[in-house]
C-alpha positions as CSV (number, residue, x, y, z in Angstrom):
1,X,-11.8,-1.5,-3.7
2,X,-9.7,-4.2,-1.9
3,X,-6.1,-5.0,-2.7
4,X,-3.9,-7.7,-1.1
5,X,-0.1,-7.4,-1.2
6,X,3.1,-6.8,0.7
7,X,4.1,-3.6,2.5
8,X,7.1,-2.4,0.5
9,X,8.1,0.7,2.7
10,X,7.7,1.4,6.4
11,X,4.5,3.4,7.0
12,X,5.5,7.1,7.4
13,X,3.6,9.8,9.2
14,X,2.7,12.8,7.0
15,X,0.6,15.9,7.5
16,X,-2.1,17.2,5.0
17,X,-1.3,20.7,3.8
18,X,-5.0,21.5,3.4
19,X,-6.5,20.1,6.6
20,X,-3.4,19.9,8.8
21,X,-4.4,16.3,9.9
22,X,-1.9,13.5,10.2
23,X,-2.0,10.4,8.0
24,X,0.3,7.5,7.3
25,X,1.6,6.5,3.8
26,X,3.4,3.5,2.5
27,X,4.0,1.6,-0.8
28,X,2.3,-1.7,-1.5
29,X,3.2,-4.3,-4.1
30,X,0.3,-6.4,-5.3
31,X,1.6,-9.6,-7.1
32,X,-0.6,-12.2,-8.7
33,X,0.2,-15.7,-9.6
34,X,0.0,-16.8,-13.3
35,X,0.8,-14.8,-16.4
36,X,1.2,-11.4,-14.8
37,X,4.5,-11.8,-12.9
38,X,5.2,-8.0,-12.4
39,X,3.7,-6.5,-9.3
40,X,1.3,-3.6,-9.4
41,X,2.5,-0.8,-7.2
42,X,0.2,1.4,-5.1
43,X,0.8,4.3,-2.7
44,X,-1.5,3.8,0.3
45,X,-2.7,6.6,2.5
46,X,-4.2,5.5,5.8
47,X,-6.3,8.4,6.9
48,X,-6.0,7.9,10.6
49,X,-3.8,9.6,13.1
50,X,-2.9,6.3,14.9
51,X,0.1,4.5,13.4
52,X,-1.0,1.3,11.6
53,X,0.5,-1.8,13.1
54,X,2.3,-2.7,9.9
55,X,5.9,-3.3,9.0
56,X,7.8,-3.6,5.8
57,X,7.2,-7.1,4.4
58,X,3.8,-7.7,6.0
59,X,1.1,-9.3,3.9
60,X,-2.0,-6.9,4.1
61,X,-5.5,-6.3,3.0
62,X,-6.2,-2.7,2.1
63,X,-9.8,-1.4,1.6
64,X,-10.3,2.1,0.2
65,X,-10.9,4.3,-2.8
66,X,-8.6,4.1,-5.8
67,X,-7.4,7.3,-7.3
68,X,-4.7,8.4,-9.8
69,X,-2.2,11.0,-8.7
70,X,-0.5,12.8,-11.6
71,X,2.5,15.1,-11.1
72,X,5.7,16.3,-12.8
73,X,8.8,14.3,-12.0
74,X,12.1,15.9,-10.9
75,X,13.1,15.8,-14.6
76,X,9.9,17.7,-15.5
77,X,8.2,14.7,-17.2
78,X,4.5,14.0,-16.5
79,X,4.2,10.9,-14.3
80,X,1.6,9.3,-12.0
81,X,0.9,6.7,-9.4
82,X,-2.0,4.6,-8.3
83,X,-3.2,6.0,-4.9
84,X,-5.5,4.2,-2.4
85,X,-7.2,6.4,0.1
86,X,-7.5,3.6,2.7
87,X,-10.3,3.2,5.2
88,X,-8.6,0.0,6.5
89,X,-5.1,-1.5,6.2
90,X,-4.8,-4.8,8.2
91,X,-2.1,-7.4,8.4
92,X,-3.4,-10.8,7.5
93,X,-1.9,-14.2,8.1
94,X,-1.1,-16.3,5.1
95,X,-3.0,-19.7,5.0
96,X,-1.1,-22.5,6.7
97,X,-0.8,-24.3,3.4
98,X,1.1,-21.4,1.9
99,X,3.2,-21.0,5.0
100,X,4.2,-24.7,4.8
101,X,5.2,-24.2,1.2
102,X,7.4,-21.2,2.0
103,X,9.1,-22.9,5.0
104,X,9.2,-26.4,3.5
């Protein structure tokens, strides 16, 4: 799957408990124009040991596999998150017409 959105948290290095390999994780907000004004939130795991060249606020394209991650919250309630196991997470430039609208 591919998702386009804004990096909402700074990518953070984590270590897999099962494989002991490092990866990076961040939150991504995908927003769409039109009727759906609420963003869809994803947790993105970039399965590479090199830190992705991304910062909070960057507009990115993420390519990977979509999974659901269910767990119990601190309050003991079942909850879940959409998780993207990313093959690629790349910053992309907004088209110049969009940039002109934002700055104009």
